[in-house]
gemmi code that builds the backbone of each chain (N, CA, C; Angstrom):
import gemmi

chains = {
    "A": [
        ("MET", (144.786, 248.787, 176.726), (146.114, 248.386, 177.804), (147.391, 247.525, 176.874)),
        ("ILE", (148.376, 247.878, 176.994), (149.752, 246.873, 176.561), (149.940, 246.223, 177.452)),
        ("LYS", (150.232, 245.286, 176.387), (150.585, 243.705, 177.114), (152.116, 243.829, 177.567)),
        ("LEU", (152.519, 243.444, 178.768), (153.525, 243.769, 179.368), (154.277, 242.443, 179.422)),
        ("LYS", (153.441, 241.522, 180.062), (153.607, 240.116, 180.658), (153.661, 239.326, 179.167)),
        ("ILE", (155.422, 239.136, 179.278), (156.009, 238.232, 177.902), (156.242, 236.824, 178.696)),
        ("THR", (156.468, 236.178, 177.907), (157.257, 233.986, 178.015), (158.517, 234.395, 177.489)),
        ("CYS", (159.581, 233.858, 177.955), (160.569, 233.477, 177.467), (161.079, 233.333, 175.866)),
        ("ARG", (159.943, 232.767, 175.156), (159.615, 232.709, 174.123), (159.848, 234.046, 173.552)),
        ("GLU", (158.821, 234.771, 174.168), (158.521, 236.300, 173.515), (159.959, 237.006, 174.033)),
        ("ALA", (160.280, 237.058, 174.956), (161.588, 237.603, 175.240), (163.116, 237.428, 174.547)),
        ("THR", (163.184, 236.396, 173.949), (164.365, 235.600, 173.260), (163.821, 236.309, 171.878)),
        ("ASP", (162.657, 236.444, 171.435), (162.303, 237.027, 169.955), (162.510, 238.129, 170.230)),
        ("ILE", (162.480, 239.014, 171.164), (162.367, 240.470, 171.181), (163.966, 240.914, 171.069)),
        ("THR", (165.020, 240.004, 172.209), (166.102, 240.114, 172.095), (167.062, 240.430, 170.984)),
        ("LEU", (166.515, 239.108, 169.861), (167.134, 238.861, 168.662), (166.550, 239.862, 167.616)),
        ("LYS", (165.514, 240.548, 167.899), (165.086, 241.313, 166.895), (166.245, 242.642, 166.986)),
        ("ALA", (166.280, 242.875, 168.232), (166.936, 243.998, 168.471), (168.452, 244.269, 168.262)),
        ("GLU", (169.241, 242.945, 167.648), (169.963, 242.880, 166.883), (169.610, 243.573, 165.997)),
        ("ASP", (168.724, 244.120, 164.850), (168.408, 244.011, 163.787), (167.731, 245.384, 163.444)),
        ("ARG", (166.997, 245.771, 164.660), (165.911, 246.907, 164.581), (166.232, 247.441, 165.481)),
        ("ARG", (165.649, 248.603, 165.637), (165.677, 249.353, 167.105), (164.158, 249.099, 167.871)),
        ("MET", (164.615, 248.723, 169.044), (163.534, 247.715, 170.059), (162.635, 248.951, 170.271)),
        ("PRO", (161.105, 248.437, 170.322), (159.810, 249.800, 170.225), (160.110, 249.700, 172.060)),
        ("LEU", (159.166, 250.808, 172.734), (159.449, 251.219, 173.929), (158.872, 249.897, 174.899)),
        ("THR", (157.228, 249.649, 174.289), (156.885, 248.635, 174.786), (157.859, 247.266, 174.973)),
        ("GLU", (158.022, 246.989, 174.295), (158.837, 245.783, 173.925), (160.414, 245.850, 175.409)),
        ("ARG", (160.619, 247.074, 175.175), (161.827, 247.506, 175.869), (161.544, 247.235, 177.071)),
        ("LEU", (160.287, 247.686, 177.779), (159.818, 248.033, 179.154), (159.384, 246.009, 179.645)),
        ("SER", (158.376, 245.622, 178.682), (158.345, 244.099, 178.449), (159.628, 243.077, 178.966)),
        ("LEU", (160.842, 243.373, 178.488), (161.798, 242.834, 178.448), (162.704, 243.215, 180.118)),
        ("ARG", (162.505, 244.507, 180.449), (163.203, 244.798, 181.619), (162.077, 244.163, 183.002)),
        ("LEU", (160.738, 244.060, 182.564), (160.123, 243.420, 183.576), (160.371, 242.052, 183.386)),
        ("HIS", (160.503, 240.907, 182.566), (160.728, 240.043, 182.566), (162.012, 239.604, 183.060)),
        ("HIS", (163.115, 240.377, 183.227), (164.490, 239.880, 182.959), (164.158, 240.146, 184.736)),
        ("ARG", (163.739, 240.950, 185.848), (163.342, 240.886, 186.999), (163.200, 239.592, 187.577)),
        ("ILE", (162.247, 238.695, 186.823), (161.793, 237.277, 187.623), (162.224, 236.406, 186.858)),
        ("CYS", (163.282, 236.352, 185.632), (163.608, 235.299, 185.031), (165.386, 235.133, 184.669)),
        ("GLY", (166.258, 234.195, 185.323), (167.222, 234.162, 185.383), (167.891, 233.465, 183.877)),
        ("ASN", (167.062, 232.707, 183.171), (167.259, 232.258, 181.785), (167.590, 233.470, 180.996)),
        ("CYS", (166.501, 234.415, 181.056), (166.328, 235.338, 180.192), (167.493, 236.546, 180.383)),
        ("ARG", (167.542, 236.494, 181.381), (168.683, 237.389, 181.597), (170.367, 236.852, 180.871)),
        ("ARG", (170.590, 235.657, 181.320), (171.925, 235.287, 180.845), (171.871, 235.094, 179.652)),
        ("PHE", (170.616, 234.836, 178.789), (170.272, 234.705, 177.103), (170.602, 236.104, 176.628)),
        ("TYR", (170.111, 236.984, 177.141), (170.612, 238.646, 176.682), (171.818, 238.481, 176.557)),
        ("ARG", (172.541, 238.295, 177.754), (174.148, 238.110, 177.698), (175.048, 237.758, 176.962)),
        ("GLN", (174.273, 236.650, 176.778), (174.905, 235.705, 175.643), (174.816, 236.369, 174.229)),
        ("VAL", (173.813, 236.858, 174.111), (173.656, 237.517, 172.759), (174.442, 239.029, 172.601)),
        ("GLU", (174.741, 239.209, 173.470), (175.814, 240.625, 174.002), (177.072, 240.232, 173.501)),
        ("LEU", (177.168, 238.691, 174.024), (178.681, 238.162, 173.797), (178.712, 238.135, 172.038)),
        ("MET", (177.809, 237.440, 171.780), (177.828, 236.951, 170.190), (178.098, 238.651, 169.533)),
        ("ARG", (177.236, 239.772, 169.620), (177.957, 240.991, 168.940), (179.329, 240.894, 169.251)),
        ("LEU", (179.830, 241.351, 170.072), (181.040, 241.816, 170.438), (181.948, 240.845, 169.719)),
        ("ALA", (181.681, 239.045, 169.575), (182.499, 237.946, 168.877), (182.167, 238.294, 167.506)),
        ("SER", (181.328, 238.980, 167.134), (181.233, 239.092, 165.488), (182.117, 240.616, 164.927)),
        ("ALA", (181.699, 241.486, 165.814), (182.389, 242.454, 165.430), (184.520, 241.782, 165.163)),
        ("ARG", (184.630, 241.258, 166.642), (186.316, 241.013, 166.579), (186.620, 239.816, 165.458)),
        ("TRP", (185.918, 239.293, 165.483), (185.602, 237.984, 164.251), (185.996, 238.651, 162.834)),
        ("ARG", (185.188, 239.837, 162.791), (185.378, 240.574, 161.497), (187.080, 241.437, 161.296)),
        ("ARG", (187.172, 241.783, 162.265), (188.500, 242.418, 162.280), (189.774, 241.531, 162.162)),
        ("TYR", (189.168, 239.957, 162.989), (190.724, 238.967, 162.728), (190.520, 238.619, 161.130)),
        ("THR", (189.141, 238.804, 160.491), (189.211, 238.258, 159.125), (190.110, 239.033, 157.926)),
        ("GLU", (190.302, 239.942, 158.432), (190.609, 241.529, 157.767), (192.297, 241.503, 158.169)),
        ("GLU", (192.625, 241.075, 159.184), (194.254, 241.042, 159.413), (194.991, 240.085, 159.240)),
        ("ASP", (196.259, 240.377, 159.280), (197.333, 239.078, 159.204), (197.182, 238.251, 160.344)),
    ],
    "B": [
        ("MET", (200.005, 251.325, 134.462), (200.921, 250.584, 135.697), (200.237, 248.729, 135.962)),
        ("THR", (201.422, 248.391, 135.378), (201.267, 246.885, 135.563), (201.862, 246.037, 136.801)),
        ("ALA", (200.902, 245.511, 137.294), (201.706, 244.591, 138.953), (202.694, 243.714, 138.525)),
        ("SER", (203.797, 243.827, 139.482), (204.952, 243.158, 139.210), (204.581, 241.812, 139.688)),
        ("PRO", (205.522, 240.823, 139.406), (205.383, 239.305, 139.600), (205.556, 239.009, 141.353)),
        ("ASP", (205.934, 239.570, 141.796), (206.103, 239.224, 143.035), (204.563, 240.212, 144.128)),
        ("PHE", (204.101, 241.026, 143.469), (203.337, 241.434, 143.872), (201.673, 240.771, 143.477)),
        ("CYS", (201.922, 239.687, 142.204), (201.091, 238.896, 141.862), (201.173, 237.222, 143.022)),
        ("ARG", (202.496, 236.988, 142.865), (202.881, 235.948, 144.150), (202.026, 236.220, 145.176)),
        ("GLN", (202.072, 237.584, 145.881), (201.502, 237.907, 147.312), (200.013, 237.604, 147.245)),
        ("ILE", (199.627, 238.128, 145.891), (197.660, 238.291, 146.090), (197.767, 236.522, 145.853)),
        ("GLU", (198.342, 235.777, 145.119), (198.100, 234.543, 144.911), (198.215, 233.887, 146.263)),
        ("THR", (199.082, 233.680, 147.081), (198.827, 233.392, 148.109), (197.851, 233.512, 149.039)),
        ("LEU", (197.362, 234.719, 148.970), (196.654, 234.739, 149.587), (195.107, 234.318, 149.285)),
        ("ARG", (194.682, 234.018, 147.951), (193.401, 233.780, 147.395), (192.737, 232.816, 147.890)),
        ("PRO", (193.312, 231.271, 148.441), (192.638, 230.694, 149.422), (191.666, 231.320, 150.412)),
        ("VAL", (192.323, 232.481, 151.235), (191.950, 232.665, 152.166), (190.564, 233.831, 151.887)),
        ("LEU", (190.799, 234.064, 150.593), (189.807, 235.348, 149.995), (188.687, 234.347, 149.352)),
        ("LEU", (188.811, 233.117, 149.112), (187.694, 231.981, 148.880), (186.980, 231.644, 149.814)),
        ("LYS", (187.816, 231.389, 150.940), (187.277, 231.225, 152.069), (185.789, 231.782, 152.398)),
        ("TYR", (186.580, 233.006, 152.601), (185.039, 234.221, 152.822), (183.914, 234.034, 152.211)),
        ("ALA", (184.756, 234.213, 150.679), (183.449, 234.412, 149.680), (182.464, 233.314, 149.433)),
        ("ARG", (183.048, 231.958, 150.100), (182.120, 230.979, 150.047), (181.189, 231.232, 151.536)),
        ("LEU", (182.122, 231.650, 152.496), (180.802, 231.795, 153.383), (179.750, 232.700, 153.330)),
        ("GLN", (179.875, 233.617, 152.664), (179.270, 234.855, 152.220), (178.401, 234.340, 151.350)),
        ("LEU", (178.125, 233.554, 150.226), (177.780, 233.366, 149.147), (177.608, 231.990, 149.105)),
        ("ARG", (178.034, 231.055, 149.806), (177.610, 229.352, 150.701), (177.304, 229.197, 148.681)),
        ("ASN", (177.747, 229.597, 147.684), (177.754, 228.665, 146.243), (179.370, 228.751, 145.464)),
        ("PRO", (179.779, 227.421, 145.507), (181.305, 227.764, 145.128), (181.822, 228.420, 144.011)),
        ("ALA", (180.736, 228.339, 142.858), (180.651, 229.036, 141.573), (180.835, 230.345, 141.777)),
        ("TRP", (179.787, 230.952, 142.224), (179.618, 232.446, 142.440), (180.860, 232.940, 143.240)),
        ("ALA", (181.385, 231.956, 144.384), (182.223, 232.522, 145.491), (183.903, 232.657, 144.362)),
        ("GLU", (183.886, 231.788, 143.266), (184.637, 231.654, 142.557), (184.832, 233.294, 141.566)),
        ("ASP", (183.662, 233.135, 141.288), (183.871, 234.516, 140.271), (183.860, 235.664, 141.354)),
        ("ALA", (183.386, 236.043, 142.480), (184.060, 237.163, 143.103), (185.314, 237.215, 143.270)),
        ("VAL", (186.062, 236.088, 143.801), (187.159, 235.886, 144.309), (187.980, 236.434, 142.861)),
        ("SER", (187.816, 236.099, 141.469), (188.617, 236.187, 140.493), (188.394, 237.802, 140.222)),
        ("ASP", (186.978, 238.181, 140.612), (186.840, 239.661, 139.997), (188.112, 240.625, 141.096)),
        ("CYS", (187.884, 240.387, 142.104), (189.076, 240.900, 143.329), (190.467, 241.036, 142.832)),
        ("VAL", (191.095, 239.482, 142.802), (191.887, 239.499, 141.930), (192.293, 240.418, 141.053)),
        ("LEU", (191.286, 240.175, 140.211), (191.648, 241.219, 138.781), (191.643, 242.625, 138.695)),
        ("ALA", (190.865, 242.844, 140.052), (190.969, 244.812, 140.308), (191.890, 244.878, 140.632)),
        ("ALA", (192.530, 244.138, 141.822), (193.529, 244.254, 142.401), (194.661, 244.268, 141.794)),
        ("LEU", (194.875, 243.435, 140.452), (196.011, 243.417, 139.657), (196.057, 244.721, 138.556)),
        ("GLU", (195.025, 245.119, 138.245), (194.897, 246.457, 137.406), (194.808, 247.544, 138.218)),
        ("LYS", (195.033, 247.724, 139.481), (195.096, 248.838, 140.142), (196.294, 248.609, 141.317)),
        ("PRO", (197.251, 248.111, 140.962), (197.995, 247.883, 141.935), (198.472, 249.311, 142.440)),
        ("GLN", (198.822, 250.331, 142.204), (198.980, 251.565, 142.756), (198.141, 251.885, 143.501)),
        ("SER", (196.939, 251.632, 143.625), (195.725, 252.020, 144.847), (196.422, 251.392, 146.581)),
        ("PHE", (197.124, 250.211, 146.539), (197.731, 249.211, 147.341), (199.050, 250.443, 147.665)),
        ("ALA", (198.436, 251.504, 148.468), (199.675, 252.122, 149.377), (200.656, 251.461, 149.709)),
        ("GLY", (200.178, 250.447, 150.556), (200.907, 249.765, 151.543), (200.674, 250.216, 152.919)),
        ("ALA", (200.440, 251.202, 152.583), (199.980, 252.146, 154.064), (198.747, 250.560, 155.122)),
        ("SER", (198.257, 249.705, 154.385), (197.165, 249.036, 155.182), (197.752, 247.761, 154.734)),
        ("GLN", (197.854, 246.991, 155.318), (198.108, 245.542, 154.943), (197.247, 244.818, 153.808)),
        ("LEU", (198.354, 243.860, 152.876), (197.761, 243.593, 151.789), (196.183, 242.453, 152.012)),
        ("LYS", (196.169, 242.012, 152.893), (195.208, 240.989, 153.445), (194.040, 242.254, 153.648)),
        ("THR", (194.087, 242.989, 154.210), (192.863, 243.894, 154.493), (192.615, 244.765, 153.444)),
        ("TRP", (193.322, 245.096, 152.430), (193.256, 245.936, 151.418), (191.972, 244.843, 150.260)),
        ("LEU", (192.676, 243.839, 150.106), (192.089, 242.916, 149.581), (190.997, 242.318, 149.772)),
        ("ILE", (190.547, 242.101, 151.175), (189.326, 242.068, 151.652), (187.953, 243.097, 151.387)),
        ("GLY", (188.693, 244.024, 151.580), (188.035, 245.244, 151.149), (187.401, 245.252, 149.745)),
        ("ILE", (187.882, 245.086, 149.308), (188.142, 245.338, 147.987), (187.001, 243.598, 147.243)),
        ("LEU", (187.235, 242.783, 148.180), (186.268, 241.560, 147.997), (185.514, 241.928, 148.240)),
        ("LYS", (185.037, 242.420, 149.605), (183.422, 242.872, 150.135), (182.515, 243.368, 148.891)),
        ("HIS", (183.390, 244.459, 148.345), (182.705, 245.197, 146.885), (182.303, 243.697, 145.876)),
        ("LYS", (183.235, 243.113, 145.471), (182.744, 242.143, 144.523), (181.852, 241.440, 145.031)),
        ("LEU", (181.538, 240.871, 146.381), (180.851, 240.040, 146.782), (179.344, 240.636, 146.885)),
        ("ILE", (179.239, 241.891, 147.195), (178.045, 242.730, 146.854), (177.457, 242.442, 145.210)),
        ("ASP", (178.365, 242.782, 144.585), (178.011, 242.477, 143.208), (177.607, 241.154, 142.914)),
        ("GLN", (178.064, 239.930, 143.605), (177.486, 238.898, 143.139), (176.102, 238.773, 143.809)),
        ("ILE", (175.649, 239.467, 144.960), (174.970, 239.222, 145.958), (173.300, 239.961, 144.644)),
        ("ARG", (173.911, 240.918, 144.489), (172.802, 241.979, 143.278), (172.590, 240.879, 141.973)),
        ("LYS", (173.755, 239.948, 141.473), (173.340, 239.171, 140.289), (172.794, 238.006, 140.714)),
        ("ASN", (172.883, 237.430, 141.872), (172.353, 236.531, 142.169), (171.137, 235.979, 142.956)),
        ("SER", (170.680, 237.352, 143.645), (169.623, 237.720, 144.484), (168.370, 236.889, 144.211)),
        ("ARG", (167.909, 236.838, 143.163), (166.532, 235.985, 142.514), (166.824, 234.677, 142.718)),
        ("GLU", (168.125, 233.616, 142.396), (168.123, 232.600, 142.995), (168.467, 232.387, 144.554)),
        ("MET", (169.096, 233.392, 144.997), (169.156, 233.103, 146.515), (167.604, 232.718, 146.959)),
        ("SER", (166.569, 234.203, 146.929), (165.428, 233.760, 147.329), (164.679, 232.884, 146.672)),
        ("THR", (164.961, 232.415, 145.975), (163.948, 231.243, 145.652), (164.475, 229.971, 146.026)),
        ("THR", (165.828, 229.939, 146.457), (166.423, 228.402, 147.147), (166.212, 228.615, 148.683)),
        ("ALA", (165.404, 230.063, 149.301), (166.323, 229.941, 150.647), (165.423, 229.079, 151.389)),
        ("SER", (164.063, 228.611, 151.009), (163.446, 227.832, 152.242), (163.477, 226.784, 152.056)),
        ("THR", (164.241, 226.201, 150.855), (164.516, 224.306, 150.938), (165.494, 223.967, 151.615)),
        ("ASP", (166.626, 224.898, 152.371), (167.663, 224.145, 153.046), (167.812, 225.164, 154.557)),
        ("ASP", (166.776, 225.581, 155.034), (165.962, 226.079, 156.379), (166.786, 225.782, 157.981)),
        ("GLY", (166.491, 223.938, 157.637), (167.204, 223.251, 158.861), (165.697, 223.628, 159.762)),
        ("GLU", (166.057, 222.230, 160.800), (164.734, 222.691, 161.678), (164.360, 223.706, 162.337)),
        ("ASP", (163.333, 224.038, 162.790), (162.540, 224.992, 163.735), (163.731, 224.952, 165.517)),
        ("LEU", (164.592, 225.679, 165.667), (164.982, 225.635, 166.885), (164.069, 226.166, 167.890)),
        ("ASP", (163.150, 227.204, 167.740), (162.374, 227.682, 168.505), (161.473, 226.796, 169.789)),
        ("ASP", (160.976, 225.525, 168.585), (160.341, 224.426, 168.847), (161.120, 223.812, 169.952)),
        ("LEU", (162.222, 223.287, 169.759), (163.059, 222.293, 170.436), (163.730, 223.070, 171.908)),
        ("LEU", (163.952, 224.667, 171.831), (164.386, 225.223, 172.721), (163.282, 225.554, 174.247)),
        ("PHE", (161.774, 225.688, 173.272), (160.691, 226.447, 174.347), (159.836, 225.174, 174.591)),
        ("ALA", (159.597, 225.103, 175.681), (158.283, 224.129, 176.098), (156.804, 224.999, 175.779)),
        ("ALA", (155.982, 223.868, 175.551), (154.898, 225.023, 175.098), (154.176, 226.078, 175.415)),
        ("ASP", (154.312, 226.137, 177.056), (154.162, 227.181, 177.425), (154.579, 228.200, 177.510)),
        ("GLY", (155.824, 228.321, 176.342), (156.839, 229.181, 176.740), (158.131, 229.521, 177.100)),
        ("HIS", (158.311, 228.740, 178.253), (159.866, 228.466, 178.942), (160.233, 227.876, 178.482)),
        ("TRP", (161.586, 228.063, 178.844), (162.924, 227.678, 178.240), (163.012, 226.252, 178.613)),
        ("ARG", (163.247, 225.009, 177.984), (163.472, 223.959, 178.380), (164.378, 223.331, 179.366)),
        ("GLU", (165.619, 224.112, 178.790), (166.962, 224.088, 179.658), (167.123, 225.153, 180.353)),
        ("ARG", (168.391, 225.036, 181.152), (168.977, 226.172, 182.130), (169.843, 227.009, 180.707)),
        ("GLN", (169.694, 228.156, 180.776), (170.859, 229.008, 179.869), (172.076, 229.071, 180.916)),
        ("HIS", (173.019, 229.033, 180.335), (174.508, 229.092, 181.077), (174.521, 230.478, 180.986)),
        ("ASP", (175.783, 230.625, 182.074), (176.325, 231.817, 182.277), (177.545, 231.822, 181.054)),
        ("TRP", (177.876, 232.696, 180.445), (178.900, 232.766, 179.583), (179.997, 233.237, 179.963)),
        ("GLY", (179.886, 233.763, 180.941), (181.169, 234.505, 181.868), (181.334, 235.507, 181.084)),
        ("ASN", (182.799, 236.490, 181.260), (183.155, 237.474, 180.676), (183.290, 237.757, 179.436)),
        ("PRO", (183.009, 238.194, 178.331), (183.351, 238.273, 177.094), (184.914, 238.213, 176.678)),
        ("GLU", (185.269, 238.946, 177.466), (186.985, 239.094, 176.589), (187.447, 237.800, 176.941)),
        ("ASP", (187.301, 236.843, 178.054), (187.896, 236.069, 178.493), (187.748, 234.877, 177.548)),
        ("ALA", (186.872, 234.524, 176.679), (186.690, 233.820, 175.202), (187.137, 235.023, 173.953)),
        ("LEU", (186.436, 236.060, 173.702), (187.036, 236.727, 172.350), (188.607, 236.764, 172.517)),
        ("ARG", (189.333, 237.050, 173.750), (190.848, 237.155, 173.096), (191.644, 235.954, 172.877)),
        ("GLN", (190.419, 234.627, 172.766), (191.335, 233.364, 172.093), (191.396, 233.205, 170.408)),
        ("LEU", (191.952, 232.953, 170.360), (191.931, 232.692, 168.410), (191.511, 231.150, 168.417)),
        ("ASP", (191.475, 230.448, 169.312), (190.719, 228.924, 169.415), (189.012, 229.557, 169.550)),
        ("PHE", (188.925, 230.922, 169.872), (187.504, 231.089, 170.071), (187.050, 231.557, 169.044)),
        ("MET", (187.875, 232.059, 167.952), (187.510, 232.663, 166.615), (187.248, 231.497, 165.667)),
        ("LYS", (188.007, 230.559, 166.151), (188.251, 229.594, 165.017), (186.448, 228.605, 164.986)),
        ("VAL", (186.496, 228.437, 166.657), (184.690, 227.574, 166.502), (184.170, 228.640, 165.984)),
        ("LEU", (184.252, 230.348, 166.411), (182.905, 230.917, 165.749), (182.727, 230.769, 164.264)),
        ("GLU", (183.881, 230.780, 163.606), (184.102, 230.842, 162.267), (183.388, 229.822, 161.811)),
        ("ALA", (183.684, 228.194, 162.395), (182.996, 226.999, 161.708), (181.550, 226.956, 162.318)),
        ("CYS", (181.134, 227.927, 163.090), (179.773, 227.328, 163.559), (179.033, 228.818, 162.711)),
        ("VAL", (179.318, 229.468, 162.211), (179.042, 230.457, 161.145), (179.115, 229.794, 159.823)),
        ("ASP", (180.309, 228.805, 159.574), (179.933, 228.052, 158.437), (179.097, 226.640, 158.474)),
        ("LYS", (178.531, 226.176, 159.577), (177.445, 225.714, 159.679), (176.209, 226.162, 159.538)),
        ("LEU", (175.800, 227.402, 159.736), (174.652, 227.734, 159.374), (174.208, 227.533, 158.085)),
        ("PRO", (172.636, 227.084, 157.910), (172.127, 226.724, 156.871), (172.208, 228.333, 155.714)),
        ("GLY", (172.045, 227.707, 154.177), (172.388, 228.415, 153.332), (172.176, 229.929, 153.224)),
        ("GLN", (170.767, 230.177, 153.255), (170.464, 231.485, 153.441), (170.261, 232.385, 154.681)),
        ("GLN", (170.310, 231.685, 156.177), (170.389, 231.870, 157.110), (171.957, 232.324, 157.207)),
        ("GLY", (173.037, 231.843, 156.760), (174.343, 231.749, 156.410), (174.525, 233.206, 155.710)),
        ("ARG", (174.148, 233.077, 154.821), (174.202, 234.531, 153.849), (174.010, 235.851, 154.394)),
        ("LEU", (172.481, 235.970, 154.930), (171.824, 237.050, 155.607), (172.700, 237.332, 156.966)),
        ("PHE", (173.222, 236.672, 157.981), (174.134, 236.590, 158.709), (175.323, 237.231, 158.314)),
        ("MET", (176.300, 236.869, 157.759), (177.193, 237.564, 156.711), (177.140, 238.874, 156.361)),
        ("MET", (175.891, 238.841, 155.650), (175.696, 240.337, 155.048), (175.534, 241.031, 156.549)),
        ("ARG", (175.010, 240.965, 157.528), (174.388, 241.520, 158.371), (175.747, 242.182, 159.329)),
        ("GLU", (176.420, 240.837, 159.567), (177.740, 241.198, 160.515), (179.271, 241.155, 159.957)),
        ("TRP", (178.956, 240.555, 158.842), (180.811, 240.861, 158.029), (180.502, 241.986, 156.872)),
        ("LEU", (179.507, 241.762, 156.353), (179.732, 243.007, 155.085), (178.887, 244.228, 155.980)),
        ("GLU", (178.757, 244.036, 157.013), (177.821, 245.313, 157.919), (176.795, 245.947, 157.063)),
        ("LEU", (176.013, 245.487, 156.754), (174.908, 246.022, 155.870), (173.628, 246.186, 157.011)),
        ("GLU", (172.785, 247.109, 156.424), (172.039, 247.855, 157.462), (170.416, 246.455, 157.181)),
        ("SER", (169.927, 246.493, 158.038), (168.618, 245.728, 157.681), (167.906, 245.817, 156.221)),
        ("ASP", (167.605, 247.033, 156.667), (166.798, 247.816, 155.220), (167.764, 247.572, 153.829)),
        ("GLU", (169.205, 247.574, 153.854), (169.700, 247.350, 152.738), (169.364, 245.875, 151.856)),
        ("ILE", (169.809, 245.327, 153.291), (169.656, 243.517, 152.654), (168.142, 243.384, 152.439)),
        ("CYS", (167.025, 243.902, 152.843), (165.708, 243.831, 152.248), (165.771, 244.340, 151.036)),
        ("LYS", (166.476, 245.273, 150.492), (166.237, 246.222, 149.095), (166.964, 245.306, 148.236)),
        ("GLU", (168.336, 244.778, 148.526), (169.167, 243.925, 147.520), (168.456, 242.658, 147.570)),
        ("LEU", (167.969, 242.029, 148.139), (167.046, 240.610, 148.308), (165.696, 240.222, 147.841)),
        ("ALA", (165.257, 242.016, 147.966), (163.869, 241.841, 147.585), (163.088, 240.819, 148.606)),
        ("ILE", (163.207, 241.160, 150.031), (162.724, 240.247, 150.919), (162.058, 241.327, 152.120)),
        ("THR", (161.117, 240.868, 152.488), (160.630, 241.921, 153.700), (161.296, 241.834, 154.910)),
        ("PRO", (161.287, 243.054, 155.681), (161.843, 242.911, 157.062), (161.149, 241.717, 157.958)),
        ("THR", (160.176, 241.696, 157.989), (159.968, 240.428, 158.703), (160.377, 239.042, 158.247)),
        ("ASN", (160.717, 238.898, 157.141), (161.200, 237.751, 156.132), (162.569, 237.732, 156.965)),
        ("LEU", (163.458, 239.108, 157.233), (164.373, 238.958, 157.248), (164.846, 238.561, 158.935)),
        ("TRP", (164.200, 239.098, 159.857), (164.374, 239.247, 161.182), (163.839, 237.600, 161.379)),
        ("VAL", (163.010, 236.811, 160.892), (162.574, 235.398, 161.334), (164.020, 234.875, 160.853)),
        ("MET", (164.357, 234.793, 159.677), (165.811, 233.918, 159.302), (167.081, 234.406, 160.313)),
        ("LEU", (167.194, 235.942, 160.396), (168.429, 235.687, 161.249), (168.051, 235.450, 163.006)),
        ("HIS", (166.647, 235.640, 163.370), (166.518, 235.218, 164.919), (167.111, 233.852, 164.537)),
        ("ARG", (166.807, 232.745, 163.633), (166.921, 231.102, 163.475), (168.595, 231.376, 163.475)),
        ("ALA", (168.962, 232.043, 162.658), (170.493, 232.061, 162.608), (171.479, 232.347, 163.953)),
        ("ARG", (171.056, 233.580, 164.737), (171.906, 233.422, 165.985), (171.433, 232.781, 166.941)),
        ("LEU", (170.040, 231.921, 167.072), (169.799, 230.892, 167.873), (170.642, 229.805, 167.950)),
        ("ARG", (170.904, 229.693, 166.329), (171.730, 228.469, 166.116), (172.960, 228.717, 166.390)),
        ("LEU", (173.575, 229.956, 165.955), (174.675, 230.074, 166.538), (174.915, 230.088, 167.954)),
        ("LYS", (173.942, 230.467, 168.474), (174.127, 230.205, 170.232), (174.301, 228.789, 170.808)),
        ("GLU", (173.526, 228.065, 170.024), (173.567, 226.857, 170.765), (175.214, 225.967, 169.617)),
        ("CYS", (175.614, 226.625, 168.430), (176.694, 225.462, 168.223), (177.924, 226.228, 169.327)),
        ("LEU", (177.798, 227.653, 169.829), (179.034, 228.193, 170.665), (179.007, 227.566, 172.278)),
        ("GLN", (177.486, 227.040, 172.219), (177.456, 226.473, 173.792), (177.798, 224.977, 173.663)),
        ("ALA", (177.487, 224.358, 172.562), (178.195, 222.842, 172.232), (179.501, 223.056, 172.338)),
        ("GLY", (180.001, 223.646, 171.304), (181.541, 223.908, 170.690), (182.691, 224.594, 171.952)),
        ("TRP", (181.890, 225.636, 172.495), (183.195, 226.194, 173.488), (182.699, 226.589, 174.790)),
        ("PHE", (181.685, 227.002, 174.963), (181.019, 227.025, 176.786), (180.884, 225.863, 177.088)),
        ("GLY", (179.862, 224.888, 177.064), (179.672, 223.945, 177.574), (180.380, 222.670, 177.208)),
        ("ALA", (181.771, 222.809, 176.194), (182.988, 221.634, 176.137), (183.501, 222.375, 177.285)),
        ("LYS", (184.134, 223.537, 177.544), (184.875, 224.062, 178.376), (184.669, 223.885, 179.689)),
        ("THR", (183.521, 224.290, 180.157), (183.143, 223.786, 181.627), (183.124, 222.412, 181.444)),
        ("GLY", (182.555, 221.933, 180.906), (181.853, 220.765, 181.225), (180.642, 220.279, 181.437)),
        ("ALA", (180.019, 221.544, 181.191), (178.707, 221.572, 181.718), (177.623, 220.688, 180.776)),
        ("ALA", (176.378, 220.126, 181.023), (175.506, 219.453, 180.060), (175.246, 220.440, 179.392)),
        ("ILE", (175.280, 219.842, 177.907), (174.503, 220.590, 176.915), (173.126, 220.083, 176.746)),
    ],
}
model = gemmi.Model(1)
for chain_id, residues in chains.items():
    chain = gemmi.Chain(chain_id)
    for i, (resn, *xyz) in enumerate(residues, 1):
        res = gemmi.Residue()
        res.name, res.seqid = resn, gemmi.SeqId(i, " ")
        for name, pos in zip(("N", "CA", "C"), xyz):
            atom = gemmi.Atom()
            atom.name, atom.element = name, gemmi.Element(name[0])
            atom.pos, atom.b_iso = gemmi.Position(*pos), 0.0
            res.add_atom(atom)
        chain.add_residue(res)
    model.add_chain(chain)
structure = gemmi.Structure()
structure.add_model(model)
structure.setup_entities()
């Protein structure tokens, strides 16, 4: 039986790891389930997305005049 | 072909900028100086490769990135051995209660473009990256600024993927807290 119920701390770890490696299917499913019931983790997920976009924008900013 | 005095002067004016990013990446003033010197020498030795099609800064940063990777290779052992001493506090324990729930409400940062289009936000982001502890900062920069893949970073520094993820996890959480305090929380007046 795979474990699909996760805590916010685990959801955070899964969300952050996904920035640096492919997210396994079980983690993807458990995160999806967790997001249904947790506004904090939904907002955190969007914060991480923003940081990803911000890093890319900053990279360009450092290269241009 | 030798570089003209004017070309030398233009490169010299950009030296502080190159040094800033070299320090951000390497977290060591001496290594940063070496990387920038190698970069400037390479630029002066082959001015013909600067076709003028790109901006001078873009061209120099491109060369610098290669020199920074050379420095990382050269000093990788020292980077790994000093890594654990400057790690900073563990944010996970501060952010999460014993039952694994967030201690504090996570804030809505709104539409990304609202922040991203502002130069001041870029400056806050840069300051937050600068504040990351040594090895966390290096790894974050390797990933996000040098755009290296995780397995390349592990290979260059001879660290395990798990070790890399732990360090990047900490770096990204720290960055999030810093952006909340320095930008999103400061702007909306929300409690941090």
